[in-house]
C-alpha positions as CSV (number, residue, x, y, z in Angstrom):
1,M,105.2,42.4,188.5
2,M,104.5,46.1,189.0
3,N,107.9,47.2,187.7
4,L,107.9,44.6,184.8
5,L,106.6,45.2,181.3
6,P,105.0,42.5,179.2
7,I,106.9,41.8,176.0
8,G,104.3,43.7,173.9
9,Q,104.7,46.9,175.8
10,F,108.4,46.5,176.1
11,A,108.6,46.1,172.3
12,Q,106.7,49.4,171.8
13,A,108.9,51.2,174.3
14,S,112.2,49.9,172.9
15,G,111.4,50.0,169.2
16,L,112.2,46.3,168.8
17,T,109.7,43.8,167.4
18,I,108.5,40.9,169.5
19,N,110.2,38.5,167.2
20,A,113.5,40.4,167.6
21,L,113.1,40.3,171.4
22,R,112.6,36.6,171.3
23,H,115.7,36.2,169.1
24,Y,117.8,38.3,171.5
25,D,116.6,36.3,174.4
26,A,117.5,33.0,172.7
27,S,120.9,34.3,171.7
28,G,121.6,35.6,175.3
29,V,121.9,39.2,174.3
30,L,118.7,40.5,176.1
31,P,117.2,37.9,178.4
32,P,113.9,38.9,180.0
33,A,113.7,39.6,183.8
34,R,111.1,37.0,184.2
35,V,109.5,34.2,182.1
36,D,106.1,32.9,183.3
37,P,106.6,29.2,183.9
38,E,103.1,28.3,182.8
39,S,102.5,30.5,179.8
40,G,106.2,31.2,178.8
41,Y,105.3,34.9,178.5
42,R,108.3,37.2,178.9
43,Y,108.5,40.2,181.1
44,F,111.2,42.9,181.1
45,R,112.4,45.5,183.6
46,R,111.9,49.2,182.7
47,D,115.7,49.8,183.0
48,Q,116.2,47.3,180.2
49,I,114.6,49.7,177.7
50,R,117.9,51.6,177.4
51,T,119.8,48.4,176.7
52,A,117.2,47.3,174.1
53,R,117.5,50.7,172.3
54,L,121.3,50.4,172.3
55,I,121.0,46.9,170.8
56,R,118.6,48.2,168.1
57,V,121.1,50.9,167.0
58,L,124.1,48.5,167.1
59,R,122.2,46.1,164.9
60,Q,121.2,48.9,162.5
61,L,125.0,49.5,162.1
62,D,125.3,45.8,161.0
63,I,127.4,44.9,164.1
64,P,127.3,41.1,164.4
65,I,125.2,39.7,167.3
66,E,128.3,38.1,168.9
67,Q,130.1,41.5,168.9
68,V,127.0,43.1,170.3
69,R,127.0,40.6,173.2
70,G,130.6,41.3,173.9
71,M,130.1,45.1,173.9
72,L,127.2,44.8,176.3
73,A,129.2,42.5,178.6
74,H,132.0,45.0,178.7
75,A,129.6,47.9,179.4
76,E,128.0,45.9,182.3
77,A,131.5,45.4,183.7
78,G,132.1,49.1,183.7
79,A,134.2,49.3,180.5
80,D,133.6,52.0,177.9
81,P,132.1,50.6,174.7
82,A,133.1,53.6,172.7
83,P,136.5,52.3,171.5
84,A,134.9,49.1,170.1
85,L,132.1,51.1,168.4
86,A,134.6,53.5,166.9
87,A,136.7,50.6,165.6
88,H,133.6,49.1,164.0
89,L,132.6,52.4,162.4
90,K,136.2,52.9,161.0
91,A,136.1,49.4,159.5
92,A,132.7,50.2,158.0
93,E,134.0,53.5,156.5
94,D,137.0,51.6,155.0
95,R,134.7,49.0,153.4
96,L,132.5,51.8,152.0
97,A,135.6,53.5,150.5
98,V,136.6,50.2,148.9
99,Q,133.1,49.7,147.5
100,R,133.0,53.2,146.1
101,S,136.3,52.6,144.4
102,L,135.2,49.3,143.0
103,V,132.0,50.9,141.6
104,H,134.0,53.7,140.0
105,G,136.4,51.2,138.4
106,L,133.5,49.1,137.2
107,L,131.7,52.1,135.7
108,T,134.9,53.2,134.0
109,R,135.5,49.7,132.6
110,L,131.9,49.4,131.3
111,S,132.1,52.8,129.6
112,E,135.7,52.7,128.3
113,G,136.9,49.1,128.4
114,A,139.8,47.9,130.6
115,E,142.3,47.6,127.8
116,M,141.9,51.2,126.8
117,N,143.5,52.3,130.0
118,H,146.2,49.6,130.2
119,R,148.7,48.8,127.4
120,V,149.5,45.1,127.5
121,T,152.9,43.8,126.2
122,V,154.7,40.5,126.1
123,R,158.1,39.7,127.6
124,E,160.2,36.6,128.1
125,S,161.9,35.6,131.4
126,G,164.6,32.9,131.9
127,P,164.7,30.4,134.8
128,E,164.7,32.1,138.3
129,R,165.9,31.0,141.7
130,V,163.9,32.8,144.4
131,L,163.5,33.0,148.2
132,V,159.8,32.3,148.9
133,R,157.5,32.9,151.9
134,G,153.8,32.1,151.5
135,A,150.5,32.4,153.4
136,T,146.9,31.9,152.7
137,L,145.0,35.1,153.5
138,K,142.4,37.8,152.5
139,N,143.3,41.3,151.4
140,S,143.0,42.7,154.9
141,G,146.0,40.6,156.0
142,L,148.0,41.2,152.9
143,E,150.0,44.3,153.8
144,G,151.1,43.0,157.2
145,F,152.2,39.6,155.8
146,L,154.2,41.1,152.9
147,R,155.9,43.6,155.1
148,T,157.1,40.9,157.5
149,A,157.9,38.4,154.8
150,F,160.1,40.7,152.8
151,Q,161.8,42.0,156.0
152,E,162.7,38.4,156.9
153,M,163.9,37.5,153.4
154,Y,166.1,40.6,153.0
155,A,167.6,39.8,156.4
156,V,168.5,36.3,155.1
157,A,169.7,37.7,151.8
158,G,172.1,40.0,153.6
159,R,173.8,37.2,155.5
160,G,174.7,35.6,152.1
161,P,175.1,38.1,150.8
162,L,172.9,37.1,147.8
163,T,173.1,38.8,144.4
164,F,169.7,39.9,143.3
165,T,168.7,39.3,139.7
166,G,165.6,41.5,139.6
167,P,162.9,43.2,141.7
168,A,160.9,41.5,144.4
169,F,157.5,40.2,143.3
170,V,154.4,38.6,144.7
171,R,152.6,35.6,143.2
172,Y,148.8,35.4,143.7
173,H,147.4,31.9,143.2
174,G,143.8,33.2,143.2
175,V,141.6,36.2,144.0
176,C,142.7,38.0,147.1
177,D,140.0,40.3,148.4
178,E,137.7,40.4,151.5
179,E,135.4,37.8,150.0
180,N,138.1,35.3,149.1
181,E,141.4,34.1,150.6
182,T,144.2,32.6,148.5
183,L,147.8,31.5,148.6
184,V,150.1,34.5,148.3
185,E,153.8,34.1,147.9
186,A,156.4,36.8,148.5
187,C,159.4,36.2,146.2
188,L,162.9,37.5,146.1
189,P,165.0,36.5,143.0
190,F,168.7,35.9,143.3
191,W,171.6,34.6,141.3
192,A,171.7,30.8,141.3
193,D,175.5,30.6,140.6
194,A,176.6,32.8,143.5
195,A,176.1,32.7,147.3
196,Q,173.2,30.7,148.5
197,P,171.0,31.4,151.6
198,T,171.5,29.3,154.8
199,G,169.6,29.0,158.0
200,L,166.2,29.6,156.6
201,P,163.5,30.3,159.2
202,A,160.4,28.2,159.3
203,G,158.0,28.9,156.4
204,M,160.8,30.2,154.1
205,S,162.2,28.2,151.2
206,V,164.2,28.3,148.0
207,R,162.5,27.5,144.8
208,D,163.5,27.3,141.1
209,L,160.9,28.8,138.8
210,P,161.0,27.8,135.1
211,E,161.4,30.2,132.2
212,N,158.2,32.0,131.3
213,T,156.5,34.2,128.7
214,F,154.5,37.0,130.4
215,A,151.6,39.2,129.3
216,C,152.3,42.5,131.3
217,T,151.0,45.9,132.1
218,E,152.4,48.6,134.4
219,V,150.5,50.7,136.9
220,S,151.6,53.7,139.0
221,G,150.1,56.4,141.2
222,P,146.5,56.0,142.2
223,A,146.0,53.2,139.7
224,A,148.5,51.1,141.7
225,G,146.4,51.2,144.9
226,F,143.7,48.7,145.9
227,P,141.0,48.3,144.6
228,A,141.8,50.4,141.5
229,I,144.6,48.0,140.5
230,L,142.0,45.2,140.0
231,T,141.1,46.8,136.7
232,A,144.7,46.3,135.5
233,Y,144.5,42.6,136.4
234,D,141.3,42.4,134.4
235,A,142.9,44.1,131.4
236,V,145.7,41.6,131.3
237,A,143.3,38.6,131.7
238,D,141.1,40.0,128.9
239,W,144.0,40.5,126.6
240,I,145.2,36.9,127.2
241,G,141.7,35.5,126.4
242,A,141.3,37.8,123.4
243,H,144.6,36.8,121.9
244,G,144.1,33.0,122.3
245,F,146.7,32.3,124.9
246,A,146.4,30.0,127.9
247,F,147.0,31.0,131.5
248,A,150.2,29.2,132.6
249,G,150.5,30.0,136.3
250,P,149.8,32.4,139.1
251,V,149.9,36.1,138.3
252,R,152.8,38.2,139.6
253,L,152.8,41.7,141.0
254,V,156.4,42.9,140.3
255,H,157.7,45.8,142.5
256,R,159.3,48.0,139.8
257,R,159.4,50.9,142.3
258,W,158.3,50.5,145.9
259,T,158.3,53.4,148.4
260,G,157.4,51.2,151.3
261,T,154.0,52.8,151.7
262,P,150.8,51.3,150.1
263,D,148.9,53.6,147.8
264,D,151.9,56.0,147.6
265,P,151.8,57.9,144.2
266,G,155.5,56.9,143.7
267,N,154.8,53.2,143.6
268,R,155.1,51.5,140.2
269,F,154.1,47.9,139.7
270,E,154.1,45.5,136.8
271,I,151.3,42.9,136.5
272,A,152.8,39.9,134.8
273,W,150.7,36.8,133.9
274,P,152.5,33.7,132.6
275,I,151.0,32.6,129.3
276,E,151.5,29.8,126.8
277,E,150.1,28.6,123.5
278,P,146.9,26.6,124.1
279,S,147.2,22.9,123.9
280,Q,146.2,21.3,120.6
281,D,143.8,19.1,122.6
282,T,141.9,22.2,123.9
283,P,138.5,22.3,122.3
Protein backbone atom coordinates (compact mmCIF):
# COMPACT_ATOMS: atom_id res chain seq x y z
CA MET A 1 0.00 0.00 0.00
CA MET A 2 3.02 2.28 0.38
CA ASN A 3 3.14 3.06 -3.37
CA LEU A 4 -0.64 3.38 -3.73
CA LEU A 5 -2.62 6.59 -3.39
CA PRO A 6 -6.18 6.64 -2.05
CA ILE A 7 -8.72 8.02 -4.48
CA GLY A 8 -8.91 11.42 -2.77
CA GLN A 9 -5.18 12.06 -3.05
CA PHE A 10 -5.09 10.65 -6.56
CA ALA A 11 -7.89 13.03 -7.56
CA GLN A 12 -5.89 16.00 -6.27
CA ALA A 13 -2.72 14.87 -8.07
CA SER A 14 -4.42 14.13 -11.39
CA GLY A 15 -6.88 17.02 -11.55
CA LEU A 16 -9.82 14.67 -11.94
CA THR A 17 -12.75 14.61 -9.55
CA ILE A 18 -13.56 11.57 -7.46
CA ASN A 19 -16.81 11.13 -9.40
CA ALA A 20 -14.88 11.25 -12.68
CA LEU A 21 -12.43 8.61 -11.43
CA ARG A 22 -15.32 6.35 -10.44
CA HIS A 23 -16.85 6.85 -13.89
CA TYR A 24 -13.57 6.06 -15.67
CA ASP A 25 -13.21 2.95 -13.52
CA ALA A 26 -16.73 1.77 -14.42
CA SER A 27 -16.11 2.42 -18.11
CA GLY A 28 -12.78 0.57 -18.07
CA VAL A 29 -10.70 3.59 -19.03
CA LEU A 30 -8.79 3.97 -15.75
CA PRO A 31 -9.29 1.03 -13.36
CA PRO A 32 -7.67 1.43 -9.94
CA ALA A 33 -4.67 -0.69 -8.99
CA ARG A 34 -6.55 -2.05 -5.97
CA VAL A 35 -10.06 -2.02 -4.58
CA ASP A 36 -10.50 -2.78 -0.89
CA PRO A 37 -12.79 -5.84 -0.75
CA GLU A 38 -14.49 -4.71 2.44
CA SER A 39 -14.86 -0.94 2.00
CA GLY A 40 -14.79 -0.77 -1.82
CA TYR A 41 -12.28 2.07 -1.52
CA ARG A 42 -10.13 2.58 -4.61
CA TYR A 43 -6.35 2.96 -4.68
CA PHE A 44 -4.17 4.01 -7.62
CA ARG A 45 -0.50 3.67 -8.47
CA ARG A 46 1.57 6.83 -8.68
CA ASP A 47 2.51 6.05 -12.28
CA GLN A 48 -1.20 6.20 -13.18
CA ILE A 49 -1.20 9.96 -12.57
CA ARG A 50 0.25 10.60 -16.02
CA THR A 51 -2.46 8.48 -17.65
CA ALA A 52 -5.15 10.26 -15.63
CA ARG A 53 -3.87 13.67 -16.73
CA LEU A 54 -3.85 12.50 -20.36
CA ILE A 55 -7.46 11.35 -20.00
CA ARG A 56 -8.39 14.72 -18.52
CA VAL A 57 -6.94 16.60 -21.52
CA LEU A 58 -8.49 14.21 -24.06
CA ARG A 59 -11.92 14.63 -22.48
CA GLN A 60 -11.46 18.43 -22.45
CA LEU A 61 -11.03 18.10 -26.22
CA ASP A 62 -14.46 16.37 -26.34
CA ILE A 63 -12.95 13.08 -27.48
CA PRO A 64 -15.59 10.37 -26.81
CA ILE A 65 -14.84 7.97 -23.99
CA GLU A 66 -14.72 4.98 -26.36
CA GLN A 67 -12.11 6.74 -28.48
CA VAL A 68 -10.11 7.63 -25.36
CA ARG A 69 -10.11 3.96 -24.37
CA GLY A 70 -8.83 2.98 -27.80
CA MET A 71 -6.07 5.60 -27.78
CA LEU A 72 -4.88 4.47 -24.36
CA ALA A 73 -4.88 0.81 -25.44
CA HIS A 74 -2.77 1.66 -28.48
CA ALA A 75 -0.38 3.68 -26.32
CA GLU A 76 0.01 0.77 -23.85
CA ALA A 77 0.77 -1.50 -26.82
CA GLY A 78 3.57 0.85 -27.87
CA ALA A 79 1.71 2.66 -30.66
CA ASP A 80 2.01 6.41 -31.09
CA PRO A 81 -1.32 8.09 -30.16
CA ALA A 82 -0.33 11.30 -31.99
CA PRO A 83 -1.92 10.40 -35.40
CA ALA A 84 -5.31 9.65 -33.80
CA LEU A 85 -5.13 12.86 -31.79
CA ALA A 86 -4.16 14.87 -34.88
CA ALA A 87 -7.08 13.38 -36.81
CA HIS A 88 -9.49 14.33 -34.03
CA LEU A 89 -8.16 17.88 -33.88
CA LYS A 90 -8.45 18.21 -37.68
CA ALA A 91 -12.07 17.05 -37.52
CA ALA A 92 -12.74 19.54 -34.71
CA GLU A 93 -11.20 22.35 -36.77
CA ASP A 94 -13.36 21.39 -39.75
CA ARG A 95 -16.50 21.42 -37.59
CA LEU A 96 -15.52 24.83 -36.21
CA ALA A 97 -15.06 26.19 -39.75
CA VAL A 98 -18.53 24.93 -40.70
CA GLN A 99 -20.05 26.43 -37.56
CA ARG A 100 -18.42 29.80 -38.25
CA SER A 101 -19.76 29.77 -41.79
CA LEU A 102 -23.24 28.84 -40.57
CA VAL A 103 -23.19 31.67 -38.03
CA HIS A 104 -22.03 34.13 -40.70
CA GLY A 105 -24.79 33.00 -43.05
CA LEU A 106 -27.39 33.25 -40.30
CA LEU A 107 -26.30 36.75 -39.34
CA THR A 108 -26.39 37.82 -42.99
CA ARG A 109 -29.85 36.41 -43.41
CA LEU A 110 -31.15 38.02 -40.24
CA SER A 111 -29.79 41.40 -41.27
CA GLU A 112 -30.50 41.32 -45.00
CA GLY A 113 -32.97 38.52 -45.67
CA ALA A 114 -32.23 35.44 -47.80
CA GLU A 115 -34.15 36.57 -50.88
CA MET A 116 -32.16 39.80 -51.14
CA ASN A 117 -29.08 37.79 -52.10
CA HIS A 118 -30.80 35.16 -54.30
CA ARG A 119 -33.06 35.94 -57.25
CA VAL A 120 -35.70 33.22 -57.59
CA THR A 121 -37.24 32.40 -60.99
CA VAL A 122 -39.69 29.81 -62.28
CA ARG A 123 -39.01 27.37 -65.12
CA GLU A 124 -40.80 24.43 -66.69
CA SER A 125 -39.30 20.98 -67.36
CA GLY A 126 -40.70 18.17 -69.46
CA PRO A 127 -40.63 14.45 -68.58
CA GLU A 128 -37.11 13.10 -68.02
CA ARG A 129 -35.50 9.67 -68.14
CA VAL A 130 -32.53 9.44 -65.78
CA LEU A 131 -29.90 7.06 -64.54
CA VAL A 132 -30.15 7.06 -60.75
CA ARG A 133 -27.95 5.91 -57.91
CA GLY A 134 -29.04 6.66 -54.35
CA ALA A 135 -27.75 6.38 -50.79
CA THR A 136 -28.86 7.50 -47.33
CA LEU A 137 -26.09 9.52 -45.72
CA LYS A 138 -24.92 12.62 -43.85
CA ASN A 139 -23.03 15.52 -45.40
CA SER A 140 -19.64 14.05 -44.42
CA GLY A 141 -20.24 11.11 -46.77
CA LEU A 142 -21.75 13.16 -49.59
CA GLU A 143 -18.66 14.04 -51.64
CA GLY A 144 -17.33 10.48 -51.75
CA PHE A 145 -20.71 9.01 -52.67
CA LEU A 146 -21.41 11.49 -55.46
CA ARG A 147 -17.94 11.14 -56.96
CA THR A 148 -18.23 7.35 -57.13
CA ALA A 149 -21.88 7.38 -58.27
CA PHE A 150 -21.30 9.74 -61.19
CA GLN A 151 -18.12 7.92 -62.25
CA GLU A 152 -20.07 4.66 -62.44
CA MET A 153 -23.02 6.26 -64.25
CA TYR A 154 -20.83 7.98 -66.85
CA ALA A 155 -19.10 4.64 -67.45
CA VAL A 156 -22.50 3.00 -68.09
CA ALA A 157 -23.59 5.94 -70.28
CA GLY A 158 -20.44 5.62 -72.39
CA ARG A 159 -21.19 2.00 -73.25
CA GLY A 160 -24.57 3.02 -74.75
CA PRO A 161 -23.60 5.54 -75.71
CA LEU A 162 -26.40 7.56 -74.17
CA THR A 163 -27.46 10.98 -75.44
CA PHE A 164 -27.55 13.41 -72.52
CA THR A 165 -30.49 15.81 -72.39
CA GLY A 166 -29.17 18.11 -69.67
CA PRO A 167 -26.64 18.49 -66.86
CA ALA A 168 -26.29 16.00 -64.04
CA PHE A 169 -28.21 16.79 -60.87
CA VAL A 170 -28.66 15.55 -57.32
CA ARG A 171 -32.01 15.09 -55.59
CA TYR A 172 -32.16 15.62 -51.83
CA HIS A 173 -35.13 14.03 -50.07
CA GLY A 174 -34.43 15.88 -46.82
CA VAL A 175 -31.83 17.85 -44.91
CA CYS A 176 -28.31 16.52 -45.46
CA ASP A 177 -25.91 17.81 -42.79
CA GLU A 178 -23.97 16.36 -39.88
CA GLU A 179 -27.06 16.23 -37.67
CA ASN A 180 -29.32 14.51 -40.22
CA GLU A 181 -28.94 11.81 -42.84
CA THR A 182 -31.26 11.62 -45.83
CA LEU A 183 -31.78 9.85 -49.13
CA VAL A 184 -29.58 11.44 -51.80
CA GLU A 185 -29.94 10.50 -55.48
CA ALA A 186 -27.33 11.19 -58.15
CA CYS A 187 -29.14 11.60 -61.49
CA LEU A 188 -27.95 11.66 -65.11
CA PRO A 189 -30.68 12.61 -67.65
CA PHE A 190 -30.61 11.01 -71.12
CA TRP A 191 -32.78 10.82 -74.22
CA ALA A 192 -35.57 8.25 -73.85
CA ASP A 193 -35.91 7.72 -77.64
CA ALA A 194 -32.27 6.78 -78.27
CA ALA A 195 -29.82 4.19 -76.91
CA GLN A 196 -30.69 2.77 -73.52
CA PRO A 197 -28.30 1.60 -70.77
CA THR A 198 -27.66 -2.10 -70.22
CA GLY A 199 -25.86 -4.16 -67.61
CA LEU A 200 -26.60 -1.80 -64.74
CA PRO A 201 -24.57 -2.51 -61.58
CA ALA A 202 -26.30 -3.15 -58.28
CA GLY A 203 -27.84 -0.03 -56.83
CA MET A 204 -28.23 1.76 -60.19
CA SER A 205 -31.54 2.07 -61.99
CA VAL A 206 -33.41 3.91 -64.73
CA ARG A 207 -36.30 6.12 -63.69
CA ASP A 208 -38.83 8.25 -65.54
CA LEU A 209 -39.48 11.56 -63.82
CA PRO A 210 -42.65 13.54 -64.62
CA GLU A 211 -42.77 17.05 -66.01
CA ASN A 212 -42.31 19.69 -63.34
CA THR A 213 -42.46 23.37 -62.59
CA PHE A 214 -39.44 24.54 -60.60
CA ALA A 215 -38.67 27.53 -58.40
CA CYS A 216 -34.95 28.13 -59.00
CA THR A 217 -31.94 30.17 -58.05
CA GLU A 218 -28.29 29.95 -59.11
CA VAL A 219 -25.18 30.08 -56.94
CA SER A 220 -21.52 30.24 -57.87
CA GLY A 221 -18.13 30.88 -56.32
CA PRO A 222 -17.99 30.90 -52.50
CA ALA A 223 -21.80 30.91 -52.29
CA ALA A 224 -21.86 27.45 -53.93
CA GLY A 225 -19.82 25.83 -51.15
CA PHE A 226 -21.17 24.16 -48.03
CA PRO A 227 -22.55 25.50 -45.72
CA ALA A 228 -22.97 28.89 -47.48
CA ILE A 229 -25.20 27.23 -50.08
CA LEU A 230 -27.78 26.45 -47.40
CA THR A 231 -28.85 30.09 -47.49
CA ALA A 232 -29.83 29.66 -51.15
CA TYR A 233 -31.97 26.63 -50.31
CA ASP A 234 -33.67 28.71 -47.62
CA ALA A 235 -34.27 31.54 -50.08
CA VAL A 236 -36.07 29.26 -52.54
CA ALA A 237 -38.12 27.64 -49.77
CA ASP A 238 -39.09 31.07 -48.43
CA TRP A 239 -40.09 32.23 -51.93
CA ILE A 240 -42.30 29.15 -52.43
CA GLY A 241 -44.08 29.75 -49.15
CA ALA A 242 -44.43 33.49 -49.69
CA HIS A 243 -45.98 33.01 -53.15
CA GLY A 244 -48.49 30.39 -52.04
CA PHE A 245 -47.09 27.35 -53.86
CA ALA A 246 -46.86 23.81 -52.54
CA PHE A 247 -43.65 21.77 -52.46
CA ALA A 248 -44.01 19.02 -55.07
CA GLY A 249 -40.98 16.80 -54.53
CA PRO A 250 -37.34 16.62 -53.48
CA VAL A 251 -35.15 19.63 -54.21
CA ARG A 252 -32.51 19.37 -56.95
CA LEU A 253 -28.96 20.64 -57.11
CA VAL A 254 -28.26 20.97 -60.85
CA HIS A 255 -24.60 21.00 -61.92
CA ARG A 256 -24.65 23.88 -64.43
CA ARG A 257 -20.86 24.02 -64.29
CA TRP A 258 -18.82 21.55 -62.27
CA THR A 259 -15.03 21.68 -62.07
CA GLY A 260 -14.76 18.41 -60.20
CA THR A 261 -13.54 20.08 -57.02
CA PRO A 262 -15.92 21.03 -54.17
CA ASP A 263 -15.88 24.73 -53.19
CA ASP A 264 -14.06 25.65 -56.42
CA PRO A 265 -14.91 29.27 -57.41
CA GLY A 266 -15.66 28.04 -60.93
CA ASN A 267 -18.58 25.86 -59.85
CA ARG A 268 -22.08 27.03 -60.73
CA PHE A 269 -25.15 25.27 -59.40
CA GLU A 270 -28.88 25.72 -59.77
CA ILE A 271 -31.17 24.93 -56.87
CA ALA A 272 -34.47 23.80 -58.37
CA TRP A 273 -37.45 22.94 -56.16
CA PRO A 274 -40.54 21.32 -57.77
CA ILE A 275 -43.66 23.34 -57.04
CA GLU A 276 -47.37 23.09 -57.72
CA GLU A 277 -50.52 25.03 -56.98
CA PRO A 278 -51.82 24.13 -53.53
CA SER A 279 -54.74 21.72 -53.37
CA GLN A 280 -58.18 23.24 -53.04
CA ASP A 281 -58.60 21.02 -49.97
CA THR A 282 -55.62 22.65 -48.25
CA PRO A 283 -56.87 24.78 -45.32
